[in-house]
C-alpha positions in Angstrom: 84.8 96.0 134.2 82.6 94.2 131.7 82.6 97.1 129.0 86.5 97.3 129.4 87.1 94.0 129.0 84.7 94.2 125.5 86.7 97.1 124.5 90.2 95.3 125.3 89.3 92.5 122.9 87.9 94.4 120.0 90.9 96.6 120.5 93.1 93.7 120.2 91.3 92.3 117.4 91.9 95.4 115.4 95.1 95.3 116.1 95.7 92.0 114.7 94.9 93.7 111.1 98.5 95.3 110.4 100.7 92.0 111.2 98.0 89.7 109.3 97.9 91.9 105.8 101.7 91.4 106.3 101.4 88.0 106.0 99.0 87.9 103.0 101.6 90.2 101.5 100.8 91.3 97.6 99.2 88.0 97.2 96.1 89.1 97.6 95.0 93.1 96.5 94.8 95.6 99.4 91.6 96.7 97.8 90.3 93.1 97.0 91.1 92.5 100.3 89.0 95.3 102.1 86.0 94.4 99.8 86.1 90.7 101.2 86.5 91.9 104.7 83.3 94.1 104.4 81.3 91.5 102.8 82.3 89.2 105.2 81.5 91.7 108.2 78.2 92.5 106.9 77.3 88.6 106.4 78.6 88.1 110.0 75.8 91.1 111.3 73.3 90.1 109.4 73.5 86.4 110.4 73.4 87.9 113.6 69.9 90.5 113.2 67.0 88.3 114.4 69.0 88.2 118.1 69.0 92.4 117.8 66.1 94.8 118.4 67.3 97.7 116.0 64.7 97.8 113.4 66.8 97.3 109.9 64.3 98.1 107.3 61.9 101.1 107.3 64.9 103.6 107.1 63.8 107.2 105.7 66.0 108.5 103.0 68.4 110.7 105.3 69.1 107.6 107.1 70.1 106.0 103.9 72.3 109.0 102.8 73.9 108.9 106.2 75.0 105.8 106.0 75.5 105.6 102.6 78.1 108.2 103.6 79.4 106.4 106.0 80.3 103.3 104.0 82.1 105.5 101.4 84.4 107.1 104.1 84.9 103.7 106.0 85.5 102.2 102.1 88.3 104.9 101.8 90.0 104.5 105.2 89.9 100.9 105.5 91.1 100.3 102.2 93.9 102.7 102.2 95.1 101.8 106.0 95.3 98.2 104.8 97.0 99.2 101.7 99.6 100.9 104.1 100.8 98.0 105.5 102.3 96.8 102.4 104.6 99.9 102.0 105.5 100.9 105.6 106.2 98.7 108.5 103.3 97.9 110.9 105.1 100.5 113.6 104.6 103.3 111.1 101.1 102.4 109.9 99.4 102.3 113.6 101.6 105.0 115.5 100.5 107.4 112.3 97.1 106.1 112.9 96.9 107.6 116.0 96.7 111.1 114.4 93.3 110.8 113.3 92.1 111.7 116.9 94.2 114.9 116.6 92.4 115.8 112.6 89.4 115.0 114.3 89.6 117.5 116.8 91.2 120.6 114.0 88.0 119.6 111.5 85.9 120.1 114.4 86.7 123.3 114.7 86.2 123.9 110.9 83.1 122.2 110.0 81.2 122.2 113.7 82.7 125.5 114.9 83.6 123.6 117.9 86.0 125.7 120.0 89.5 125.2 120.5 91.3 126.0 123.8 94.7 126.8 124.5 95.8 123.0 125.5 94.1 121.5 122.4 96.3 124.1 120.2 99.5 122.9 122.0 98.3 119.2 121.3 98.5 120.2 117.4 101.7 121.5 117.7 102.5 118.1 119.6 101.3 116.0 116.8 103.1 117.9 114.3 106.4 117.8 115.9 105.6 113.7 116.1 104.7 113.3 112.6 108.2 115.4 111.4 109.8 113.3 113.9 108.3 110.1 112.1 109.4 111.9 109.0 106.4 110.3 106.4 108.2 111.1 103.5 111.5 109.6 104.2 111.8 107.9 101.0 112.2 103.8 102.6 108.3 104.2 103.4 106.8 107.3 102.0 104.3 105.6 100.4 102.8 103.5 103.1 103.3 106.4 105.3 101.4 108.9 103.3 98.5 106.1 102.3 98.3 106.2 106.4 98.1 109.7 106.8 95.3 109.9 104.1 93.4 107.2 105.9 93.9 108.8 108.9 92.2 112.1 107.4 89.0 110.1 106.0 88.1 108.4 110.0 88.6 111.9 111.2 85.9 112.9 108.6 83.9 109.8 109.4 84.1 111.1 113.5 83.3 114.2 112.7 80.4 113.8 110.0 78.7 111.2 112.9 79.4 114.4 115.4 77.9 116.8 113.1 74.3 114.4 112.5 74.3 113.3 116.3 75.0 109.9 115.1 75.7 106.8 117.7 77.3 103.5 116.8 74.2 101.0 116.8 74.0 97.7 115.1 72.1 98.8 112.7 74.4 101.6 111.7 77.9 99.1 111.4 75.7 96.9 109.2 74.4 99.1 106.7 78.3 101.2 106.5 79.6 97.9 105.9 77.0 97.2 103.2 77.8 100.5 101.1 81.4 100.2 101.9 81.4 96.6 100.4 79.7 98.4 97.1 82.1 100.8 97.0 84.8 98.4 97.1 83.3 96.0 94.3 85.2 97.5 91.5 88.5 96.4 93.4 87.6 92.7 92.1 88.7 93.8 88.5 92.3 94.2 89.8 95.0 92.0 89.2 95.4 89.6 92.4 91.8 90.0 93.5 91.1 86.3 94.4 91.0 85.2 98.0 91.8 81.9 98.0 95.5 82.0 98.9 94.9 83.6 102.2 91.2 82.8 102.3 90.9 81.6 106.0 93.4 84.9 107.3 90.5 86.6 105.1 87.7 85.4 106.4 89.0 86.3 110.4 89.8 89.8 108.9 86.2 90.2 108.2 84.2 88.1 110.8 86.9 88.9 113.9 88.7 91.7 113.3 85.8 93.6 111.8 82.3 92.0 113.1 83.1 91.2 116.2 85.7 93.9 116.6 83.6 96.6 116.4 80.3 94.6 118.0 82.4 94.3 121.0 83.4 98.4 120.9 79.8 99.7 120.4 78.6 97.1 123.7 81.5 98.4 125.4 80.5 101.5 124.7 77.3 101.1 126.6 79.3 100.1 129.4 82.7 102.5 129.4 82.7 106.1 128.8 83.9 107.4 125.4 87.2 108.8 126.6 88.2 105.7 128.3 87.4 103.6 125.7 88.8 105.4 122.8 92.1 105.5 124.9 92.1 101.9 125.3 91.8 101.6 121.8 94.2 104.3 121.2 97.1 102.3 123.3 96.2 98.7 122.3 95.9 98.9 118.4 99.2 100.3 118.4 101.1 98.1 121.0 99.7 94.7 119.3 100.3 96.2 115.9 104.2 96.6 116.9 104.7 93.3 119.4 103.3 91.0 116.9 104.8 92.4 113.8 108.7 92.6 116.0 108.2 88.9 117.3 106.6 87.1 114.5 107.8 89.2 111.7 110.8 90.0 112.3 110.3 93.9 112.1 112.9 96.3 113.5 112.1 98.9 115.3 113.6 102.5 114.4 113.9 104.7 117.4 112.4 108.1 115.8 109.6 106.4 114.8 108.8 105.2 118.7 110.0 108.4 120.1 107.5 110.3 117.2 105.0 107.6 117.8 104.9 108.5 121.9 104.6 112.2 121.2 100.9 111.6 118.3 99.6 109.1 121.7 100.8 112.1 124.1 98.9 114.8 121.7 96.0 112.6 121.0 95.3 111.6 124.9 95.0 115.7 125.3 92.5 116.0 122.3 90.5 113.3 123.2 89.1 115.2 126.3 85.5 115.8 125.4 86.3 114.4 121.8 85.3 110.9 120.2 87.9 108.8 118.6 87.2 105.6 116.0 90.0 103.6 114.7 89.9 100.9 112.2 
């Protein structure tokens, strides 16, 4: 029960990202938002590092390279995910984000030589139908929808990379990944509207609560909850929280085809998650 509660709280914090980014709007560049988010998350974890037994220094070159790659994938996935909220409703972005579980299953076949059974093939077809119903290339929100799809691809690459390397989520992995992600995102400070001052409080919350604390809770929850169960909690909670808040407080309208397509995507992801691992940003 304790692990489930920790995972649920972490997922709720992740679900707050979309509505908060909507409140910030275009006043702070989305890529700069992610830079500050990674910096604050890194500093938060660094402050906690004396409390953990993980050996933070003395990494081998292969270990450092792995975390460098994870940082790049994290920077790309997080940035495109946050940018998508500037061009599409929260419901579109969060529901399309569920597709990362399906993409990871597909990539696992090509990159890890994982076997795909008939049920998983049906789930891939189901996911395709869900995306078609959502119609991500609809002129109204095509930019945001496409960014959400690409971010899901980066997240699925991160899942597959970690599986290939036999990696597990640890405090040290998070710390270094946040650090390298911040390094990759540092050029965003040269973009227009890069100052965090207009919404410093919200950006601090994104970095510390919706990133640092959220992922700590999730990795701790993983020690007490089966991977599949934790993934399902995140899979359902993140879009649900985002949609409820955006509809209740931001006045976003629910489009029936998006909800129907999203439900089909969730069904497809649940099938794929049997024996798979998922990670949502």
